[in-house]
N, C-alpha and C positions, 0 to 999 in steps of 0.2 A: 505221571503219578502212579501208574500201575506198577512200574518197576520199583518206585520208592515204597509203595505199600507192601510189595512182596519182601523187600529187604527188611522193613520194619517188623512184619509179622513172622518172618521165618529166619531171622538172623541167628548166627552167621550163615550166609548163603552165597553161593558162587554164581557167576554170570551164566554158566551152563545150566545150573538148576533153575534160574529164572527163565531162561529160554525154554527149558523143558516144560515148565508150568504154563507159560504163556503160549507156547507153540509157534513162536516167531523169534527171530534174532533180536538181541538187544543192541540198539544202536550205540556205538562207542561214545558218541557225543552226549547221549543221555547220562551215562555213568560219569563222564568227565564233568558235565554241568553239575550233577549232584555232589561231586567231590569239590568242585570250585566253590559251591555254596556252603561247603563244609557240613552238609546234611548226612553224608555217608563217608566211611573211611575203610581202608583195608585193615582187618584185624588179625590176619594170618593167612596161611596158605594150606590148602587141603593136601594131605599126603597121598596123592594119587598121581598118575602120570600127567605131566604138564604143570603140576602144582598150581592149580587155579587159585586166584585171590579170593578170600572170603570177605564179604562185605557186611557192614553193620552200620546202624545209625549212630549219630553223635549227640553230644549235649546241645549243639547248635540246632539240630533237628528238633529236639524236645522244646527248646526255647522258642523257636520260630512258630511251632504249632501249639504253644502255651501248654505244654505237658510237663508234669513233674517227673513222671517215669513212664515206661512203656506199658505199665499196668493200666494207665489211663486211656489207652487206645480202646475204641469200642470193640466188642467181640465181633468176630467175623460174621456171625449170624445176623447181627444188627446191620452190617454193611450189605449183606445180601437182600435184606428187607428193603433197603433204600434204592436198590436197582429198579429202574423203570420196567414195567411189564412190556414185553415185546409187542409191537403193533401186530394185530391179527392180519394175516395175509390171505387175500382171496384170489387164488389163481384160477379164475374162471375165464374161459375163452369167450370173447364176444359172440353173441348169437349170430348165426348166419342171416344175412339180409335177403329177404325174398326178392325175386326179380321185380322190377318196377314196370308196370303196364303203362304208366303215363309218359314214358320216354318215346319220342318219335325218332327212330334211328335215321330217318331221312333228314331230320333237322340238325343232326350233329355234323359239323364241318369235317371234311375229309382230312384236314391237317392234324386233327387231334388223335 
């Protein structure tokens, strides 16, 4: 979904640009699946070395998500508000346990 959202909001966009934004490689199977569902298509090729394909959404994408146009997508600020707050992390080391006086060292079997 993250790949699809980037294509929808930043189209036309290349796979390399998606990877740069996400910070991880885009799995080839993801792009292939989105194309098989006819949610995205190649709309041209960027005039840079390697001529990467530029991806954009399709009418089938709009129909599937019940949109009349891309203008009906919620603003990015609304999407950010929907993100869950990160769980607070408490990186506290457990307190050191004081030595126990109630242990009788002679009662501990030698095999332990």
